[in-house]
C-alpha positions in Angstrom: 0.0 0.0 0.0 2.8 2.4 0.9 4.5 1.7 -2.4 1.3 2.6 -4.3 1.0 5.9 -2.4 4.6 6.8 -3.1 4.1 6.1 -6.8 0.9 8.1 -7.0 2.5 11.1 -5.2 5.4 10.9 -7.7 3.1 11.4 -10.6 2.7 15.1 -10.0 5.5 17.7 -10.1 6.0 19.5 -6.8 3.5 22.3 -6.1 0.9 21.0 -8.6 -2.7 21.2 -7.1 -4.3 18.2 -8.8 -7.8 19.1 -7.7 -10.7 17.2 -9.3 -12.6 20.5 -9.6 -10.3 21.4 -12.5 -11.9 18.6 -14.6 -15.4 20.0 -14.0 -14.1 23.5 -14.9 -12.7 22.2 -18.2 -16.0 20.4 -19.0 -17.9 23.6 -18.3 -15.5 25.6 -20.5 -15.9 23.2 -23.4 -19.7 23.2 -23.1 -19.7 27.0 -23.1 -18.1 27.1 -26.5 -20.3 27.8 -29.5 -21.5 24.7 -31.4 -19.1 23.8 -34.1 -16.0 25.1 -32.2 -15.8 22.5 -29.4 -12.7 20.4 -29.6 -13.0 16.6 -30.1 -10.7 16.1 -27.1 -9.4 18.3 -24.3 -6.8 17.5 -21.7 -6.5 18.0 -17.9 -3.1 16.5 -17.3 -1.6 17.3 -13.9 1.1 14.7 -14.4 2.4 16.2 -17.6 2.5 12.7 -19.1 2.4 13.9 -22.7 -1.3 13.3 -23.3 -1.5 16.3 -25.7 1.1 14.7 -27.9 -0.5 11.3 -27.8 -3.9 12.8 -28.7 -2.3 14.7 -31.7 -0.8 11.4 -33.1 -4.2 9.7 -32.6 -6.1 12.5 -34.3 -3.8 12.3 -37.3 -4.0 8.5 -37.5 -7.8 8.4 -37.1 -8.1 11.2 -39.8 -6.0 9.3 -42.2 -7.9 6.1 -41.6 -11.3 7.6 -42.0 -10.2 9.4 -45.1 -8.8 6.2 -46.5 -12.2 4.5 -46.0 -13.7 7.3 -48.0 -15.5 9.1 -45.2 -13.1 12.1 -44.9 -16.1 14.6 -45.1 -17.1 13.3 -41.6 -14.0 15.0 -40.2 -15.5 18.5 -40.9 -18.3 20.4 -39.2 -20.6 21.9 -41.8 -21.8 25.5 -41.4 -19.5 26.3 -38.5 -17.6 29.5 -38.6 -14.1 30.1 -37.3 -11.4 27.8 -36.0 -11.8 25.7 -32.9 -9.1 25.1 -30.3 -6.0 23.4 -31.6 -7.6 23.0 -35.0 -9.5 20.0 -33.8 -12.0 20.3 -36.6 -11.8 21.9 -40.1 -14.7 24.2 -40.9 -16.6 24.4 -44.1 -19.5 26.5 -45.3 -22.9 24.8 -45.6 
């Protein structure tokens, strides 16, 4: 049990307040964005484990696969204006 507690404490850099409230705040932030601008994924990563980088690789791989299957148009939100966070979705006019 002590080993598990030590490993868990070592996940977070010193001084990081990994409060669960931050997850709820991020959900509220995303929900407050206008339709068509919400990101496909968002990250709350107190451990700085590289989740953003993993998500970017996954986004590209999924996009290539869906396009190869002939459904690339599903990667775009029609009628949305502007650019969403981190370019998660391409926008096209309706």
